[in-house]
Backbone bond lengths (Angstrom), bond angles and torsions (degrees), N, CA, C in turn:
res aa  C-N    CA-C-N  psi(-1)  N-CA   C-N-CA  omega(-1)  CA-C   N-CA-C  phi
1 M - - - 1.428 - - 1.510 112.39 -
2 D 1.308 115.30 129.31 1.464 120.58 -179.33 1.509 107.86 -82.23
3 L 1.330 118.91 140.56 1.414 122.73 -176.70 1.515 110.82 -70.95
4 K 1.296 119.77 -18.91 1.475 121.35 -177.03 1.519 112.07 -84.08
5 T 1.274 117.90 -15.22 1.458 119.27 179.06 1.540 111.79 -120.12
6 I 1.320 115.93 150.46 1.388 120.90 176.62 1.558 108.55 -114.35
7 P 1.309 117.88 123.96 1.495 118.59 -173.59 1.537 113.24 -76.22
8 L 1.327 115.59 68.90 1.443 122.05 174.24 1.532 109.74 -124.51
9 S 1.298 116.36 156.29 1.443 118.29 178.59 1.494 111.26 -68.67
10 R 1.330 115.85 166.12 1.471 120.06 -176.05 1.519 110.75 -67.61
11 S 1.327 117.03 -38.10 1.467 119.59 -179.46 1.549 111.32 -67.38
12 V 1.313 118.55 -36.05 1.471 121.59 177.85 1.526 109.33 -66.62
13 K 1.309 116.23 -41.14 1.465 120.28 178.74 1.549 111.73 -63.44
14 Q 1.370 115.35 -40.14 1.453 119.44 177.08 1.524 112.24 -65.70
15 I 1.337 116.98 -39.12 1.455 118.99 176.39 1.505 111.40 -65.62
16 L 1.286 117.23 -39.57 1.482 120.28 176.69 1.509 110.64 -63.13
17 M 1.313 118.63 -40.05 1.459 121.61 177.05 1.538 111.53 -64.47
18 M 1.351 116.53 -38.89 1.455 119.62 178.66 1.560 111.73 -64.87
19 L 1.349 114.20 -43.66 1.459 119.87 177.00 1.540 111.38 -60.50
20 A 1.341 114.54 -42.44 1.485 118.21 178.93 1.517 110.08 -64.18
21 D 1.286 117.76 -43.50 1.469 120.95 178.77 1.524 111.21 -61.52
22 A 1.342 117.81 -44.66 1.448 119.50 178.02 1.527 111.80 -61.30
23 F 1.341 116.63 -41.81 1.445 120.49 178.44 1.529 110.77 -63.22
24 M 1.321 117.74 -42.76 1.475 120.39 -179.62 1.508 112.44 -68.42
25 I 1.346 118.54 -34.24 1.438 120.70 177.28 1.547 110.13 -64.05
26 V 1.317 117.92 -47.76 1.432 120.99 -179.10 1.549 111.03 -69.11
27 T 1.292 118.30 -34.33 1.461 120.50 177.16 1.559 110.49 -67.54
28 A 1.281 117.77 -38.95 1.457 122.10 179.19 1.518 109.60 -65.48
29 L 1.315 118.29 -37.94 1.447 121.46 178.29 1.551 108.64 -70.29
30 A 1.296 118.57 -41.56 1.489 120.84 178.08 1.521 111.51 -63.35
31 L 1.303 117.59 -38.13 1.467 122.43 178.32 1.520 111.46 -69.36
32 S 1.325 117.15 -34.27 1.445 120.92 177.45 1.530 110.56 -69.19
33 Y 1.335 117.24 -36.00 1.458 118.51 173.19 1.500 111.36 -66.20
34 A 1.338 117.94 -37.07 1.467 120.61 177.04 1.520 111.12 -62.32
35 L 1.312 117.64 -37.82 1.449 121.35 177.62 1.492 112.29 -65.66
36 L 1.337 117.13 -32.18 1.464 120.57 176.77 1.514 113.07 -81.94
37 G 1.298 118.40 -8.67 1.428 122.33 -177.90 1.480 115.98 81.02
38 K 1.386 116.11 18.38 1.440 120.57 -179.58 1.492 110.17 -101.60
39 D 1.323 115.17 160.31 1.447 119.87 -179.88 1.537 108.90 -91.37
40 F 1.297 116.72 117.73 1.472 120.76 -177.54 1.521 111.75 -71.07
41 F 1.307 118.26 -31.89 1.472 122.91 -175.94 1.515 111.74 -92.22
42 G 1.319 118.93 -0.77 1.451 121.61 -179.28 1.550 110.80 -105.33
43 Q 1.299 119.99 28.63 1.434 123.10 -177.54 1.529 110.79 -89.66
44 E 1.349 113.61 171.40 1.444 118.81 176.47 1.492 110.90 -71.33
45 Q 1.347 117.58 164.82 1.440 123.68 179.63 1.512 112.83 -62.26
46 R 1.248 115.50 -37.78 1.494 118.86 -176.19 1.548 110.38 -70.48
47 F 1.349 116.73 -23.60 1.444 119.19 175.10 1.543 110.54 -62.13
48 Y 1.307 115.37 -42.51 1.485 119.82 -178.13 1.554 110.84 -71.68
49 F 1.346 115.01 -30.51 1.462 117.56 175.70 1.520 110.40 -66.65
50 Y 1.364 115.72 -46.15 1.459 116.53 -179.00 1.540 111.73 -70.88
51 L 1.316 117.06 -29.22 1.444 120.84 176.63 1.522 111.37 -64.39
52 S 1.336 115.71 -45.16 1.487 119.82 178.75 1.510 110.14 -68.19
53 L 1.308 118.47 -38.47 1.459 122.62 177.00 1.544 110.21 -62.41
54 A 1.278 117.76 -48.27 1.499 121.76 -178.01 1.509 109.83 -66.19
55 T 1.327 118.60 -39.53 1.458 121.93 177.68 1.547 112.06 -63.91
56 T 1.321 115.25 -44.06 1.448 119.05 178.18 1.499 112.80 -65.10
57 V 1.330 115.88 -43.05 1.499 118.55 -179.59 1.550 108.39 -68.95
58 S 1.311 119.61 -33.63 1.465 121.60 178.60 1.566 108.60 -62.90
59 I 1.311 116.08 -44.36 1.468 118.77 -177.06 1.566 108.03 -67.04
60 L 1.375 117.44 -38.67 1.432 120.92 175.12 1.530 113.21 -61.65
61 V 1.342 115.74 -37.82 1.472 120.04 176.52 1.560 108.30 -65.25
62 F 1.305 115.92 -43.32 1.487 118.41 179.87 1.521 110.24 -61.55
63 I 1.328 117.66 -37.92 1.479 118.91 178.37 1.541 109.86 -68.44
64 R 1.353 115.43 -41.59 1.479 119.13 -175.81 1.522 111.53 -64.64
65 I 1.319 117.65 -38.10 1.473 118.04 -178.65 1.529 111.72 -83.10
66 G 1.299 117.46 -3.38 1.493 120.64 176.36 1.447 115.71 83.40
67 L 1.371 116.59 28.83 1.449 119.39 -178.01 1.494 112.39 -70.04
68 Y 1.315 118.94 -26.60 1.450 120.34 -178.08 1.538 111.15 -86.95
69 R 1.306 117.74 -7.25 1.468 119.83 175.54 1.505 112.21 -91.72
70 A 1.316 117.75 -18.32 1.442 123.15 -178.02 1.490 111.00 -69.79
71 L 1.314 116.70 136.55 1.467 121.07 174.98 1.524 107.95 -88.76
72 V 1.327 116.34 111.73 1.441 122.13 -175.52 1.547 108.68 -67.72
73 L 1.291 118.78 -31.52 1.466 121.36 -177.72 1.506 109.92 -63.19
74 Y 1.285 121.12 -42.68 1.430 127.20 -179.45 1.494 110.57 -104.70
75 M 1.289 119.60 36.48 1.448 124.27 -174.81 1.519 111.39 -69.27
76 G 1.303 116.53 127.87 1.431 122.23 176.16 1.525 110.72 -105.86
77 L 1.292 116.37 -168.83 1.464 119.46 179.38 1.496 114.57 -63.98
78 Q 1.326 115.18 -35.68 1.476 120.53 179.36 1.542 111.55 -62.44
79 S 1.322 116.79 -41.30 1.455 120.59 177.94 1.497 111.91 -70.67
80 G 1.345 116.90 -34.48 1.451 120.04 172.97 1.510 113.80 -59.52
81 F 1.333 115.20 -40.27 1.447 119.41 177.20 1.530 111.78 -68.41
82 L 1.323 116.25 -34.21 1.470 119.89 174.70 1.535 110.94 -60.51
83 I 1.277 115.34 -44.61 1.474 119.78 -178.48 1.496 109.78 -65.18
84 L 1.354 116.83 -44.65 1.447 121.61 178.21 1.529 111.24 -60.30
85 Q 1.302 117.38 -39.83 1.459 123.67 178.38 1.535 109.22 -62.68
86 G 1.318 119.55 -46.51 1.421 124.05 -177.47 1.536 111.57 -67.36
87 V 1.300 117.67 -41.59 1.427 120.06 178.06 1.519 111.67 -67.63
88 T 1.299 118.65 -37.87 1.452 122.14 175.33 1.522 111.25 -63.02
89 A 1.323 118.27 -42.70 1.446 121.16 178.94 1.532 110.40 -66.38
90 A 1.317 119.02 -40.75 1.438 122.26 177.60 1.532 112.21 -64.53
91 S 1.328 116.85 -41.27 1.456 120.48 177.46 1.516 111.87 -63.94
92 S 1.301 115.27 -40.86 1.477 119.64 177.10 1.514 113.19 -62.46
93 L 1.347 116.54 -39.68 1.447 122.32 176.42 1.546 110.77 -61.97
94 F 1.305 116.67 -45.34 1.451 119.61 -179.60 1.510 111.95 -70.48
95 A 1.335 119.59 -31.20 1.419 120.25 175.77 1.530 109.53 -69.02
96 A 1.316 117.48 -38.99 1.478 121.68 177.78 1.527 109.96 -64.66
97 S 1.341 116.97 -41.28 1.475 118.39 -177.87 1.558 110.04 -70.09
98 Y 1.328 116.07 -28.26 1.515 119.62 176.83 1.525 107.28 -63.96
99 F 1.306 118.56 -45.27 1.458 122.49 -177.22 1.528 111.33 -68.86
100 F 1.347 119.60 -29.58 1.437 122.40 176.85 1.550 109.82 -72.87
101 V 1.308 118.54 -31.08 1.468 122.72 -173.29 1.522 112.92 -87.68
102 K 1.292 119.00 -31.75 1.461 120.85 -170.76 1.550 110.38 -62.61
103 T 1.328 114.83 145.86 1.438 120.19 178.23 1.501 108.09 -117.10
104 R 1.299 115.01 161.63 1.524 120.92 -178.35 1.486 111.43 -75.90
105 S 1.357 118.15 -28.61 1.486 121.36 -174.22 1.556 113.35 -74.49
106 L 1.331 114.52 -25.25 1.482 116.82 -178.57 1.521 108.95 -99.34
107 P 1.331 115.25 149.03 1.479 116.30 176.83 1.502 109.22 -67.67
108 T 1.319 114.83 142.39 1.455 120.31 -178.93 1.495 108.73 -96.96
109 Y 1.358 112.83 141.51 1.471 119.07 175.41 1.523 106.77 -109.34
110 R 1.273 118.41 128.98 1.458 120.31 -178.28 1.518 107.60 -125.84
111 S 1.316 112.04 150.16 1.463 118.72 176.98 1.498 107.16 -84.99
112 C 1.308 116.21 174.58 1.507 120.65 -179.01 1.519 109.68 -65.58
113 L 1.348 119.37 -20.67 1.457 120.24 178.99 1.495 114.38 -74.69
114 F 1.341 116.21 -28.16 1.446 120.57 -175.15 1.513 111.74 -111.08
115 S 1.285 119.91 8.89 1.503 118.62 -179.51 1.508 109.07 -79.47
116 G 1.262 115.31 146.85 1.458 118.51 179.71 1.462 113.61 171.69
């Protein structure tokens, strides 16, 4: 067995990449809450519903734009734009879910992109 290849089928590798992406999306959100000094695990129930919905839709957007078909090793400019498009769509989904979850009674924390 060569160390550079893993003897798994293509579909299994794609599923593993999807699971890794979902994990990294949730971890990035948890770390952003830590930077704000908020408790990620002490949120309302609807927060977790919108989080799972946004994560699922983000993965579906990644599939739709063909992100899991691109070979990262031989990535060209076109694949770079696909990744940028997917990350932008995922960020927009999480920004929308933030605005669905926020309540008026709690202080809101905004990033520099949404301050105003």
